[in-house]
LOVEX-368288 format. One record per atom (N, C-alpha, C): residue in three letters; x, y, z; residue number from 1; atom name; chain. Coordinates in pm, whole numbers, plus 50000, padded with zeros to 5 digits. Layout:
N
   code    east   north      up   pos   site   unit
    ALA       X       Y       Z   NUM     CA      A
...
END
This chain:
216
   code    east   north      up   pos   site   unit
    UNK   64265   53873   76308     1      N      A
    UNK   64330   53789   76232     1     CA      A
    UNK   64505   53844   76230     1      C      A
    UNK   64598   53783   76283     2      N      A
    UNK   64723   53882   76351     2     CA      A
    UNK   64793   53911   76224     2      C      A
    UNK   64846   53932   76274     3      N      A
    UNK   64997   53962   76148     3     CA      A
    UNK   65054   53863   76092     3      C      A
    UNK   65096   53779   76191     4      N      A
    UNK   65144   53645   76262     4     CA      A
    UNK   65045   53526   76160     4      C      A
    UNK   64947   53511   76178     5      N      A
    UNK   64875   53411   76151     5     CA      A
    UNK   64866   53333   76023     5      C      A
    UNK   64932   53414   75879     6      N      A
    UNK   64978   53354   75730     6     CA      A
    UNK   65098   53298   75775     6      C      A
    UNK   65194   53290   75885     7      N      A
    UNK   65329   53208   75844     7     CA      A
    UNK   65301   53094   75759     7      C      A
    UNK   65347   53092   75686     8      N      A
    UNK   65458   52966   75592     8     CA      A
    UNK   65577   52870   75654     8      C      A
    UNK   65464   52748   75700     9      N      A
    UNK   65603   52643   75752     9     CA      A
    UNK   65619   52572   75671     9      C      A
    UNK   65717   52555   75598    10      N      A
    UNK   65789   52439   75462    10     CA      A
    UNK   65901   52358   75532    10      C      A
    UNK   65790   52201   75511    11      N      A
    UNK   65902   52062   75515    11     CA      A
    UNK   65961   51996   75416    11      C      A
    UNK   66064   51896   75403    12      N      A
    UNK   66110   51838   75301    12     CA      A
    UNK   66046   51672   75334    12      C      A
    UNK   65980   51645   75288    13      N      A
    UNK   66020   51478   75365    13     CA      A
    UNK   66144   51391   75318    13      C      A
    UNK   66122   51251   75323    14      N      A
    UNK   66232   51161   75353    14     CA      A
    UNK   66227   51173   75145    14      C      A
    UNK   66104   51180   75069    15      N      A
    UNK   66084   51138   74924    15     CA      A
    UNK   66109   51201   74851    15      C      A
    UNK   66170   51385   74925    16      N      A
    UNK   66203   51500   74833    16     CA      A
    UNK   66086   51544   74815    16      C      A
    UNK   65949   51504   74866    17      N      A
    UNK   65848   51588   74845    17     CA      A
    UNK   65843   51750   74916    17      C      A
    UNK   65851   51862   74878    18      N      A
    UNK   65812   52015   74979    18     CA      A
    UNK   65667   51983   75017    18      C      A
    UNK   65642   52093   75129    19      N      A
    UNK   65537   52030   75218    19     CA      A
    UNK   65492   52134   75264    19      C      A
    UNK   65438   52295   75221    20      N      A
    UNK   65410   52382   75276    20     CA      A
    UNK   65287   52381   75459    20      C      A
    UNK   65265   52442   75546    21      N      A
    UNK   65214   52407   75637    21     CA      A
    UNK   65184   52557   75676    21      C      A
    UNK   65058   52577   75677    22      N      A
    UNK   64947   52706   75760    22     CA      A
    UNK   64815   52764   75789    22      C      A
    UNK   64790   52805   75872    23      N      A
    UNK   64667   52795   75887    23     CA      A
    UNK   64556   52932   75833    23      C      A
    UNK   64456   52986   75927    24      N      A
    UNK   64299   52997   75807    24     CA      A
    UNK   64328   52996   75679    24      C      A
    UNK   64299   52850   75612    25      N      A
    UNK   64274   52830   75490    25     CA      A
    UNK   64152   52893   75525    25      C      A
    UNK   64096   52893   75364    26      N      A
    UNK   63930   53014   75341    26     CA      A
    UNK   63875   52872   75213    26      C      A
    UNK   63739   52866   75257    27      N      A
    UNK   63668   52771   75199    27     CA      A
    UNK   63717   52790   75033    27      C      A
    UNK   63729   52885   74982    28      N      A
    UNK   63724   52876   74814    28     CA      A
    UNK   63855   52859   74762    28      C      A
    UNK   63973   52883   74868    29      N      A
    UNK   64127   52787   74845    29     CA      A
    UNK   64112   52631   74870    29      C      A
    UNK   64051   52589   74993    30      N      A
    UNK   64033   52484   74967    30     CA      A
    UNK   63951   52360   74851    30      C      A
    UNK   63916   52464   74802    31      N      A
    UNK   63820   52412   74724    31     CA      A
    UNK   63892   52372   74600    31      C      A
    UNK   64066   52383   74552    32      N      A
    UNK   64089   52375   74472    32     CA      A
    UNK   64221   52319   74485    32      C      A
    UNK   64200   52245   74626    33      N      A
    UNK   64307   52097   74678    33     CA      A
    UNK   64228   51988   74661    33      C      A
    UNK   64322   51934   74640    34      N      A
    UNK   64243   51772   74641    34     CA      A
    UNK   64325   51702   74819    34      C      A
    UNK   64263   51613   74820    35      N      A
    UNK   64253   51508   74916    35     CA      A
    UNK   64378   51362   74902    35      C      A
    UNK   64480   51396   75003    36      N      A
    UNK   64566   51212   74932    36     CA      A
    UNK   64475   51104   74946    36      C      A
    UNK   64517   51015   74891    37      N      A
    UNK   64422   50896   74889    37     CA      A
    UNK   64476   50806   75026    37      C      A
    UNK   64525   50846   75105    38      N      A
    UNK   64603   50752   75228    38     CA      A
    UNK   64505   50833   75369    38      C      A
    UNK   64445   50900   75319    39      N      A
    UNK   64354   50970   75344    39     CA      A
    UNK   64259   50853   75318    39      C      A
    UNK   64175   50794   75461    40      N      A
    UNK   64031   50731   75436    40     CA      A
    UNK   64035   50577   75508    40      C      A
    UNK   63982   50566   75472    41      N      A
    UNK   63887   50436   75581    41     CA      A
    UNK   63942   50267   75510    41      C      A
    UNK   64008   50223   75666    42      N      A
    UNK   64108   50116   75685    42     CA      A
    UNK   64024   50042   75781    42      C      A
    UNK   64151   49913   75817    43      N      A
    UNK   64014   49804   75863    43     CA      A
    UNK   63993   49869   76000    43      C      A
    UNK   64073   49931   76063    44      N      A
    UNK   64089   49955   76178    44     CA      A
    UNK   64103   50107   76216    44      C      A
    UNK   64054   50178   76115    45      N      A
    UNK   64113   50374   76161    45     CA      A
    UNK   64028   50381   76024    45      C      A
    UNK   63990   50502   76083    46      N      A
    UNK   63908   50563   76005    46     CA      A
    UNK   63954   50729   76022    46      C      A
    UNK   64033   50734   75855    47      N      A
    UNK   64031   50914   75872    47     CA      A
    UNK   63947   50994   75887    47      C      A
    UNK   63943   51130   76037    48      N      A
    UNK   63891   51262   75987    48     CA      A
    UNK   63769   51288   75967    48      C      A
    UNK   63869   51312   75865    49      N      A
    UNK   63836   51426   75754    49     CA      A
    UNK   63861   51364   75614    49      C      A
    UNK   63795   51286   75535    50      N      A
    UNK   63808   51291   75404    50     CA      A
    UNK   63743   51392   75253    50      C      A
    UNK   63678   51439   75295    51      N      A
    UNK   63589   51521   75260    51     CA      A
    UNK   63631   51706   75235    51      C      A
    UNK   63715   51775   75073    52      N      A
    UNK   63714   51863   75142    52     CA      A
    UNK   63562   51977   75148    52      C      A
    UNK   63428   51949   75154    53      N      A
    UNK   63322   51958   75226    53     CA      A
    UNK   63367   52022   75327    53      C      A
    UNK   63367   51925   75400    54      N      A
    UNK   63385   51899   75588    54     CA      A
    UNK   63462   52059   75571    54      C      A
    UNK   63551   51983   75548    55      N      A
    UNK   63689   52109   75582    55     CA      A
    UNK   63628   52251   75570    55      C      A
    UNK   63558   52260   75472    56      N      A
    UNK   63494   52404   75437    56     CA      A
    UNK   63343   52470   75463    56      C      A
    UNK   63322   52354   75564    57      N      A
    UNK   63210   52401   75695    57     CA      A
    UNK   63274   52443   75825    57      C      A
    UNK   63409   52382   75821    58      N      A
    UNK   63451   52360   75973    58     CA      A
    UNK   63545   52567   75954    58      C      A
    UNK   63531   52560   75851    59      N      A
    UNK   63614   52709   75792    59     CA      A
    UNK   63554   52849   75850    59      C      A
    UNK   63427   52774   75766    60      N      A
    UNK   63311   52943   75782    60     CA      A
    UNK   63253   52909   75909    60      C      A
    UNK   63232   52823   76011    61      N      A
    UNK   63317   52845   76180    61     CA      A
    UNK   63331   52988   76254    61      C      A
    UNK   63357   53052   76300    62      N      A
    UNK   63328   53178   76387    62     CA      A
    UNK   63462   53092   76465    62      C      A
    UNK   63529   53158   76487    63      N      A
    UNK   63688   53156   76567    63     CA      A
    UNK   63757   53000   76525    63      C      A
    UNK   63754   53004   76427    64      N      A
    UNK   63769   52871   76366    64     CA      A
    UNK   63895   52857   76278    64      C      A
    UNK   64019   52817   76306    65      N      A
    UNK   64158   52809   76207    65     CA      A
    UNK   64142   52665   76214    65      C      A
    UNK   64164   52645   76002    66      N      A
    UNK   64200   52510   75942    66     CA      A
    UNK   64310   52528   75920    66      C      A
    UNK   64399   52447   75983    67      N      A
    UNK   64523   52440   75907    67     CA      A
    UNK   64602   52289   75797    67      C      A
    UNK   64631   52328   75705    68      N      A
    UNK   64661   52260   75622    68     CA      A
    UNK   64806   52214   75594    68      C      A
    UNK   64863   52100   75553    69      N      A
    UNK   65001   52027   75503    69     CA      A
    UNK   64981   52039   75325    69      C      A
    UNK   65011   52085   75232    70      N      A
    UNK   64952   52049   75090    70     CA      A
    UNK   65140   52035   75020    70      C      A
    UNK   65098   51988   74949    71      N      A
    UNK   65239   51957   74812    71     CA      A
    UNK   65253   52049   74771    71      C      A
    UNK   65395   52059   74657    72      N      A
    UNK   65335   52147   74574    72     CA      A
    UNK   65246   52144   74443    72      C      A
    UNK   65177   51991   74440    73      N      A
    UNK   65098   51991   74319    73     CA      A
    UNK   64950   51976   74401    73      C      A
    UNK   64991   52079   74522    74      N      A
    UNK   64801   52078   74610    74     CA      A
    UNK   64697   51951   74639    74      C      A
    UNK   64854   51889   74705    75      N      A
    UNK   64754   51699   74736    75     CA      A
    UNK   64764   51755   74919    75      C      A
    UNK   64676   51746   74978    76      N      A
    UNK   64613   51737   75096    76     CA      A
    UNK   64657   51637   75149    76      C      A
    UNK   64784   51695   75226    77      N      A
    UNK   64852   51587   75315    77     CA      A
    UNK   64835   51562   75477    77      C      A
    UNK   64807   51675   75564    78      N      A
    UNK   64783   51704   75692    78     CA      A
    UNK   64691   51773   75697    78      C      A
    UNK   64637   51807   75834    79      N      A
    UNK   64508   51948   75855    79     CA      A
    UNK   64486   51885   76002    79      C      A
    UNK   64512   52000   76057    80      N      A
    UNK   64415   52041   76196    80     CA      A
    UNK   64362   52119   76222    80      C      A
    UNK   64240   52098   76254    81      N      A
    UNK   64114   52206   76315    81     CA      A
    UNK   64073   52244   76418    81      C      A
    UNK   64077   52334   76507    82      N      A
    UNK   64061   52420   76606    82     CA      A
    UNK   63968   52497   76603    82      C      A
    UNK   63882   52481   76691    83      N      A
    UNK   63719   52566   76713    83     CA      A
    UNK   63689   52523   76824    83      C      A
    UNK   63574   52614   76852    84      N      A
    UNK   63490   52681   76989    84     CA      A
    UNK   63438   52503   76997    84      C      A
    UNK   63422   52459   77146    85      N      A
    UNK   63371   52361   77201    85     CA      A
    UNK   63210   52321   77146    85      C      A
    UNK   63152   52185   77093    86      N      A
    UNK   63030   52180   77054    86     CA      A
    UNK   62933   52253   77168    86      C      A
    UNK   62874   52284   77148    87      N      A
    UNK   62779   52393   77293    87     CA      A
    UNK   62690   52244   77374    87      C      A
    UNK   62709   52147   77303    88      N      A
    UNK   62616   52023   77409    88     CA      A
    UNK   62733   51918   77508    88      C      A
    UNK   62841   52012   77431    89      N      A
    UNK   62984   51943   77539    89     CA      A
    UNK   62992   51998   77717    89      C      A
    UNK   63068   51919   77775    90      N      A
    UNK   63114   51963   77876    90     CA      A
    UNK   63208   52123   77903    90      C      A
    UNK   63278   52070   77786    91      N      A
    UNK   63370   52225   77804    91     CA      A
    UNK   63272   52380   77738    91      C      A
    UNK   63195   52373   77703    92      N      A
    UNK   63146   52458   77619    92     CA      A
    UNK   63051   52556   77773    92      C      A
    UNK   63053   52480   77876    93      N      A
    UNK   63009   52568   77945    93     CA      A
    UNK   63091   52638   78100    93      C      A
    UNK   63209   52642   78027    94      N      A
    UNK   63270   52714   78111    94     CA      A
    UNK   63268   52888   78014    94      C      A
    UNK   63174   52926   77927    95      N      A
    UNK   63159   53056   77833    95     CA      A
    UNK   63179   53038   77718    95      C      A
    UNK   63124   53168   77652    96      N      A
    UNK   63207   53159   77517    96     CA      A
    UNK   63320   53222   77552    96      C      A
    UNK   63421   53171   77433    97      N      A
    UNK   63495   53267   77397    97     CA      A
    UNK   63620   53208   77510    97      C      A
    UNK   63559   53090   77595    98      N      A
    UNK   63693   53072   77688    98     CA      A
    UNK   63765   52925   77664    98      C      A
    UNK   63665   52846   77569    99      N      A
    UNK   63833   52769   77545    99     CA      A
    UNK   63772   52692   77366    99      C      A
    UNK   63897   52719   77365   100      N      A
    UNK   63861   52628   77200   100     CA      A
    UNK   63945   52458   77212   100      C      A
    UNK   63887   52389   77123   101      N      A
    UNK   63907   52228   77121   101     CA      A
    UNK   64026   52225   77030   101      C      A
    UNK   64119   52195   76977   102      N      A
    UNK   64201   52088   76896   102     CA      A
    UNK   64115   51977   76815   102      C      A
    UNK   63971   52021   76716   103      N      A
    UNK   63911   51817   76728   103     CA      A
    UNK   64033   51751   76603   103      C      A
    UNK   64093   51813   76595   104      N      A
    UNK   64177   51707   76492   104     CA      A
    UNK   64282   51738   76427   104      C      A
    UNK   64384   51636   76411   105      N      A
    UNK   64517   51663   76387   105     CA      A
    UNK   64588   51516   76333   105      C      A
    UNK   64570   51520   76152   106      N      A
    UNK   64621   51465   76108   106     CA      A
    UNK   64702   51439   75978   106      C      A
    UNK   64838   51341   75968   107      N      A
    UNK   64941   51342   75836   107     CA      A
    UNK   64912   51218   75755   107      C      A
    UNK   64885   51219   75664   108      N      A
    UNK   64879   51071   75582   108     CA      A
    UNK   64976   51015   75607   108      C      A
    UNK   64919   50860   75621   109      N      A
    UNK   64985   50821   75556   109     CA      A
    UNK   65144   50812   75443   109      C      A
    UNK   65240   50786   75509   110      N      A
    UNK   65352   50851   75387   110     CA      A
    UNK   65447   50969   75401   110      C      A
    UNK   65336   51024   75487   111      N      A
    UNK   65425   51155   75454   111     CA      A
    UNK   65460   51158   75649   111      C      A
    UNK   65453   51114   75736   112      N      A
    UNK   65470   51135   75908   112     CA      A
    UNK   65569   51116   75902   112      C      A
    UNK   65602   51119   76025   113      N      A
    UNK   65786   51189   76053   113     CA      A
    UNK   65890   51231   76000   113      C      A
    UNK   65812   51389   75936   114      N      A
    UNK   65827   51456   75860   114     CA      A
    UNK   65823   51631   75945   114      C      A
    UNK   65794   51605   76048   115      N      A
    UNK   65729   51744   76157   115     CA      A
    UNK   65616   51822   76107   115      C      A
    UNK   65550   51733   76005   116      N      A
    UNK   65422   51808   75976   116     CA      A
    UNK   65307   51786   76108   116      C      A
    UNK   65265   51684   76209   117      N      A
    UNK   65220   51745   76294   117     CA      A
    UNK   65263   51877   76390   117      C      A
    UNK   65359   51869   76407   118      N      A
    UNK   65438   51995   76486   118     CA      A
    UNK   65400   52143   76442   118      C      A
    UNK   65431   52102   76287   119      N      A
    UNK   65452   52249   76264   119     CA      A
    UNK   65273   52276   76204   119      C      A
    UNK   65191   52180   76198   120      N      A
    UNK   65020   52192   76199   120     CA      A
    UNK   64984   52246   76349   120      C      A
    UNK   65030   52212   76440   121      N      A
    UNK   65050   52252   76600   121     CA      A
    UNK   65018   52410   76585   121      C      A
    UNK   65164   52441   76530   122      N      A
    UNK   65222   52568   76547   122     CA      A
    UNK   65129   52702   76466   122      C      A
    UNK   65062   52664   76320   123      N      A
    UNK   65015   52735   76294   123     CA      A
    UNK   64878   52727   76393   123      C      A
    UNK   64807   52614   76374   124      N      A
    UNK   64694   52601   76464   124     CA      A
    UNK   64711   52725   76563   124      C      A
    UNK   64805   52748   76673   125      N      A
    UNK   64814   52854   76774   125     CA      A
    UNK   64824   53000   76767   125      C      A
    UNK   64872   53020   76601   126      N      A
    UNK   64866   53127   76535   126     CA      A
    UNK   64719   53205   76608   126      C      A
    UNK   64614   53158   76621   127      N      A
    UNK   64548   53200   76657   127     CA      A
    UNK   64490   53326   76733   127      C      A
    UNK   64388   53413   76714   128      N      A
    UNK   64405   53581   76792   128     CA      A
    UNK   64360   53534   76911   128      C      A
    UNK   64366   53558   77015   129      N      A
    UNK   64334   53569   77128   129     CA      A
    UNK   64406   53418   77181   129      C      A
    UNK   64426   53387   77175   130      N      A
    UNK   64497   53240   77186   130     CA      A
    UNK   64548   53246   77343   130      C      A
    UNK   64577   53313   77397   131      N      A
    UNK   64650   53349   77506   131     CA      A
    UNK   64563   53451   77622   131      C      A
    UNK   64406   53418   77624   132      N      A
    UNK   64294   53477   77723   132     CA      A
    UNK   64211   53348   77653   132      C      A
    UNK   64261   53199   77632   133      N      A
    UNK   64130   53166   77617   133     CA      A
    UNK   64214   52987   77710   133      C      A
    UNK   64161   52874   77672   134      N      A
    UNK   64239   52751   77696   134     CA      A
    UNK   64232   52695   77602   134      C      A
    UNK   64305   52630   77560   135      N      A
    UNK   64303   52532   77451   135     CA      A
    UNK   64294   52374   77505   135      C      A
    UNK   64235   52297   77382   136      N      A
    UNK   64237   52155   77470   136     CA      A
    UNK   64264   52049   77373   136      C      A
    UNK   64342   51951   77364   137      N      A
    UNK   64284   51807   77257   137     CA      A
    UNK   64220   51690   77370   137      C      A
    UNK   64189   51598   77288   138      N      A
    UNK   64106   51505   77356   138     CA      A
    UNK   64119   51398   77243   138      C      A
    UNK   64241   51300   77275   139      N      A
    UNK   64273   51171   77245   139     CA      A
    UNK   64196   51068   77262   139      C      A
    UNK   64094   50993   77188   140      N      A
    UNK   64035   50905   77196   140     CA      A
    UNK   64137   50743   77149   140      C      A
    UNK   64176   50701   77216   141      N      A
    UNK   64234   50573   77136   141     CA      A
    UNK   64162   50443   77039   141      C      A
    UNK   64056   50448   77024   142      N      A
    UNK   63925   50426   76912   142     CA      A
    UNK   63967   50496   76833   142      C      A
    UNK   63980   50591   76773   143      N      A
    UNK   64053   50708   76626   143     CA      A
    UNK   64199   50733   76621   143      C      A
    UNK   64291   50662   76678   144      N      A
    UNK   64422   50577   76643   144     CA      A
    UNK   64458   50521   76535   144      C      A
    UNK   64507   50558   76470   145      N      A
    UNK   64610   50450   76381   145     CA      A
    UNK   64650   50405   76384   145      C      A
    UNK   64667   50292   76486   146      N      A
    UNK   64770   50180   76541   146     CA      A
    UNK   64862   50140   76426   146      C      A
    UNK   64752   50073   76328   147      N      A
    UNK   64804   50011   76254   147     CA      A
    UNK   64922   50080   76120   147      C      A
    UNK   64869   50168   76068   148      N      A
    UNK   64975   50272   76021   148     CA      A
    UNK   65040   50266   76050   148      C      A
    UNK   65096   50328   76249   149      N      A
    UNK   65208   50411   76212   149     CA      A
    UNK   65261   50275   76324   149      C      A
    UNK   65268   50180   76361   150      N      A
    UNK   65278   50046   76431   150     CA      A
    UNK   65313   50087   76548   150      C      A
    UNK   65196   50133   76633   151      N      A
    UNK   65239   50135   76798   151     CA      A
    UNK   65151   50065   76859   151      C      A
    UNK   65168   50039   76969   152      N      A
    UNK   65028   50026   77093   152     CA      A
    UNK   64960   50126   77073   152      C      A
    UNK   64855   50162   77208   153      N      A
    UNK   64792   50236   77214   153     CA      A
    UNK   64832   50330   77339   153      C      A
    UNK   64948   50224   77413   154      N      A
    UNK   65040   50355   77524   154     CA      A
    UNK   65133   50386   77437   154      C      A
    UNK   65226   50342   77344   155      N      A
    UNK   65298   50430   77268   155     CA      A
    UNK   65190   50569   77217   155      C      A
    UNK   65109   50520   77113   156      N      A
    UNK   65059   50632   77068   156     CA      A
    UNK   64979   50750   77167   156      C      A
    UNK   64990   50697   77290   157      N      A
    UNK   64957   50753   77372   157     CA      A
    UNK   65054   50903   77356   157      C      A
    UNK   65235   50832   77436   158      N      A
    UNK   65341   50924   77448   158     CA      A
    UNK   65371   50993   77341   158      C      A
    UNK   65299   50931   77208   159      N      A
    UNK   65334   51055   77095   159     CA      A
    UNK   65258   51168   77074   159      C      A
    UNK   65189   51126   77135   160      N      A
    UNK   65049   51262   77157   160     CA      A
    UNK   65104   51332   77225   160      C      A
    UNK   65125   51308   77336   161      N      A
    UNK   65202   51388   77448   161     CA      A
    UNK   65312   51462   77399   161      C      A
    UNK   65397   51405   77347   162      N      A
    UNK   65556   51451   77319   162     CA      A
    UNK   65549   51532   77197   162      C      A
    UNK   65380   51563   77147   163      N      A
    UNK   65372   51664   77028   163     CA      A
    UNK   65305   51746   77074   163      C      A
    UNK   65200   51761   77128   164      N      A
    UNK   65161   51912   77165   164     CA      A
    UNK   65237   51966   77337   164      C      A
    UNK   65315   51927   77434   165      N      A
    UNK   65411   51921   77532   165     CA      A
    UNK   65465   52060   77528   165      C      A
    UNK   65575   52031   77410   166      N      A
    UNK   65637   52147   77352   166     CA      A
    UNK   65568   52293   77404   166      C      A
    UNK   65413   52325   77322   167      N      A
    UNK   65365   52375   77272   167     CA      A
    UNK   65300   52441   77391   167      C      A
    UNK   65344   52430   77557   168      N      A
    UNK   65220   52455   77652   168     CA      A
    UNK   65137   52392   77722   168      C      A
    UNK   65054   52268   77663   169      N      A
    UNK   65036   52180   77665   169     CA      A
    UNK   65029   52087   77832   169      C      A
    UNK   64974   52025   77901   170      N      A
    UNK   65016   51948   77928   170     CA      A
    UNK   64841   51846   78016   170      C      A
    UNK   64857   51728   78028   171      N      A
    UNK   64775   51656   78083   171     CA      A
    UNK   64738   51643   78229   171      C      A
    UNK   64591   51671   78211   172      N      A
    UNK   64520   51700   78333   172     CA      A
    UNK   64403   51622   78341   172      C      A
    UNK   64360   51584   78470   173      N      A
    UNK   64286   51471   78487   173     CA      A
    UNK   64107   51473   78460   173      C      A
    UNK   64030   51415   78416   174      N      A
    UNK   63938   51465   78398   174     CA      A
    UNK   63844   51351   78414   174      C      A
    UNK   63738   51350   78514   175      N      A
    UNK   63567   51244   78512   175     CA      A
    UNK   63502   51199   78403   175      C      A
    UNK   63544   51322   78279   176      N      A
    UNK   63444   51347   78166   176     CA      A
    UNK   63444   51108   78129   176      C      A
    UNK   63339   51127   78112   177      N      A
    UNK   63263   50939   78092   177     CA      A
    UNK   63381   50922   77999   177      C      A
    UNK   63349   51040   77823   178      N      A
    UNK   63413   50916   77686   178     CA      A
    UNK   63547   50964   77771   178      C      A
    UNK   63631   50986   77801   179      N      A
    UNK   63796   51016   77780   179     CA      A
    UNK   63798   50904   77953   179      C      A
    UNK   63692   50870   78051   180      N      A
    UNK   63782   50792   78174   180     CA      A
    UNK   63733   50688   78096   180      C      A
    UNK   63658   50648   78015   181      N      A
    UNK   63615   50505   77948   181     CA      A
    UNK   63701   50404   77913   181      C      A
    UNK   63837   50456   77834   182      N      A
    UNK   63971   50369   77864   182     CA      A
    UNK   64105   50467   77893   182      C      A
    UNK   64163   50341   77960   183      N      A
    UNK   64285   50429   77977   183     CA      A
    UNK   64414   50488   77910   183      C      A
    UNK   64419   50457   77751   184      N      A
    UNK   64463   50500   77718   184     CA      A
    UNK   64432   50616   77646   184      C      A
    UNK   64296   50653   77673   185      N      A
    UNK   64268   50789   77636   185     CA      A
    UNK   64351   50878   77752   185      C      A
    UNK   64380   51066   77632   186      N      A
    UNK   64466   51166   77756   186     CA      A
    UNK   64283   51292   77762   186      C      A
    UNK   64362   51349   77800   187      N      A
    UNK   64296   51525   77801   187     CA      A
    UNK   64408   51623   77809   187      C      A
    UNK   64464   51728   77751   188      N      A
    UNK   64560   51806   77761   188     CA      A
    UNK   64459   51888   77732   188      C      A
    UNK   64550   52018   77859   189      N      A
    UNK   64474   52175   77814   189     CA      A
    UNK   64613   52280   77825   189      C      A
    UNK   64626   52352   77712   190      N      A
    UNK   64724   52498   77723   190     CA      A
    UNK   64641   52630   77819   190      C      A
    UNK   64667   52678   77906   191      N      A
    UNK   64592   52743   77964   191     CA      A
    UNK   64703   52888   77899   191      C      A
    UNK   64591   52983   77811   192      N      A
    UNK   64661   53137   77799   192     CA      A
    UNK   64743   53192   77858   192      C      A
    UNK   64811   53270   77886   193      N      A
    UNK   64939   53356   77947   193     CA      A
    UNK   64843   53441   78043   193      C      A
    UNK   64679   53518   77935   194      N      A
    UNK   64621   53603   78005   194     CA      A
    UNK   64475   53518   78062   194      C      A
    UNK   64506   53409   78113   195      N      A
    UNK   64335   53351   78118   195     CA      A
    UNK   64339   53421   78276   195      C      A
    UNK   64204   53479   78362   196      N      A
    UNK   64234   53495   78474   196     CA      A
    UNK   64199   53354   78569   196      C      A
    UNK   64256   53401   78640   197      N      A
    UNK   64243   53331   78799   197     CA      A
    UNK   64134   53269   78851   197      C      A
    UNK   64035   53305   78810   198      N      A
    UNK   63885   53275   78794   198     CA      A
    UNK   63842   53175   78726   198      C      A
    UNK   63899   53204   78600   199      N      A
    UNK   63820   53090   78491   199     CA      A
    UNK   63963   53026   78527   199      C      A
    UNK   64095   52977   78541   200      N      A
    UNK   64104   52865   78587   200     CA      A
    UNK   64053   52758   78658   200      C      A
    UNK   64067   52849   78791   201      N      A
    UNK   63968   52751   78871   201     CA      A
    UNK   63805   52669   78836   201      C      A
    UNK   63709   52804   78731   202      N      A
    UNK   63653   52681   78652   202     CA      A
    UNK   63672   52626   78644   202      C      A
    UNK   63748   52622   78530   203      N      A
    UNK   63807   52479   78457   203     CA      A
    UNK   63890   52426   78564   203      C      A
    UNK   63941   52351   78655   204      N      A
    UNK   63932   52329   78742   204     CA      A
    UNK   63855   52232   78736   204      C      A
    UNK   63730   52300   78800   205      N      A
    UNK   63610   52250   78863   205     CA      A
    UNK   63533   52135   78803   205      C      A
    UNK   63532   52202   78676   206      N      A
    UNK   63496   52171   78566   206     CA      A
    UNK   63512   52002   78517   206      C      A
    UNK   63612   52021   78503   207      N      A
    UNK   63699   51880   78435   207     CA      A
    UNK   63630   51762   78540   207      C      A
    UNK   63616   51768   78642   208      N      A
    UNK   63520   51732   78704   208     CA      A
    UNK   63337   51725   78752   208      C      A
    UNK   63274   51778   78583   209      N      A
    UNK   63121   51834   78566   209     CA      A
    UNK   63102   51913   78691   209      C      A
    UNK   63138   51978   78764   210      N      A
    UNK   63122   52076   78907   210     CA      A
    UNK   63165   52212   78847   210      C      A
    UNK   62981   52286   78805   211      N      A
    UNK   63041   52422   78790   211     CA      A
    UNK   63074   52472   78881   211      C      A
    UNK   63107   52566   78886   212      N      A
    UNK   63153   52666   78993   212     CA      A
    UNK   63089   52703   79107   212      C      A
    UNK   62973   52709   79101   213      N      A
    UNK   62858   52764   79150   213     CA      A
    UNK   62837   52663   79214   213      C      A
    UNK   62832   52537   79209   214      N      A
    UNK   62829   52421   79292   214     CA      A
    UNK   63013   52403   79408   214      C      A
    UNK   63056   52463   79339   215      N      A
    UNK   63238   52415   79464   215     CA      A
    UNK   63166   52374   79548   215      C      A
    UNK   63270   52339   79637   216      N      A
    UNK   63287   52393   79817   216     CA      A
    UNK   63364   52485   79832   216      C      A
END
């Protein structure tokens, strides 16, 4: 972990709540917290993480980074998870320690519009060796809280692009089947400053399901 990994960002909400955001939480720290009741299952939306145990499992995985937004009364009101791609995913084929996925980023209803999302992304990207790797995020429209945000799928998509773009993420085309299933879905990547030209070329072909050895 780098010296800057423990940076704490503070935000104040319109209700006066002070929220602390930082990355690299440990399992024992998560155990002492509690989830906001606003994370849960709604008619058209289910939060990705609603149990502390699920986050604790994530922090135990190598090369992972869990960033949390926590109120002064130890309530988790936002979270982000950065981890290597699943072994059976397309993106794992680029090789070990080549890619990291922002698996989840979510802010509880009632705590949105306070800049927590930006702070969480910032803390996730404090991950060591991030400039030697390609970070990516996949936005699936069927996982979005459209009711809670009062946005259309296209508006939500634009919101995600606006959230990630300041941190070097760009929208990339891909034929990955799940992403291609809906036009509202989005795939964004951030290529670290020290990623080799060879790896960048492999990433370009991999986005269309072609291993470099098969490329023309």
